[in-house]
N, C-alpha and C positions, 0 to 999 in steps of 0.2 A: 504494500500500500504506500503510495507516494505521499510525502509530507507536504502540507499546504504552506505556501509562502504568504506571510501576512503583509499588509500594506506597509507597516512600519519596517519590516525587513527589506522590502523593495526600496523604500526611501533611503535607508541607511546604505544599501549597496550602491545606489545611484549618486550618493554624495561624494564629491571629490575629496581625495586624501590631502594631507598637508603638502606633499610634494607637488601635486597638481595645482595647488593654490599659489605656488611661488611664481615669480616672473619667469618667462621663457629663458632669459639669459642665465639665470641661476640654475634652472633645471638642466640646461645644456652643459653647464660647467660640472654639475653633479654627475651627469651621464659620462662626461669625458673622464672624470676621476674613477668612476665605478666600472666602466667597461675596460676590457683588456687593451693595453697600449697599442699593440699592432700584432697582427698575425699574418704569417706567410702561408698561403694556400697554394699547393702545387697542382697544376692541371697537366694532363699529358695527352698526347696523341697516340693511339694504338691502331696501327695499320689503317691510317686514313680515317680513323674514328675519334672524334673529340670526346674525352672523358670529363664530364662535368665535375668541377671541384666541389667538395662537400665542406660547408662551413657550419660549425655548430654555433647557433645563436645563443648569446648569453641569457641566463635566466631572467635578468632584469627586463628583457624585451618580451617576456611572456607573462608579465603581470597584468597589463591592461592595454586596451587598444591605443589610448592616447600616448602612453609611455612607449609603446612599440613604435608608433608612427614618428615619435620624436627621437628615439635613441637609435633605431636601426640605421638611418643615414649616417650618423656619427660613427657607428660601429663599422659599417661597410666602407666608410671613407678612410679608415685606418687599416683595412685588410689589403695586403699586397698579394697579387697573384703571380706566381712564377710558372712559366711554361717550359715543359721539357719535351724533347722529341724522342 
């Protein structure tokens, strides 16, 4: 039997947290400090077939849609892709 969600629980879940209430400039600085500095991802060609590099996204980017939208560009901006033949 599924538990019912009350109106109060929905209102609490929709309320922004303290991080989201900060100005965007401060949030971006926090993301820069919290995300990995830089990561090198190696991609390779195997017999004329490109192998898609796999990048594990940080847990911070899986907390909510807003944080994901703001932090992923900073994360991918720091990722370096190396190509090998």
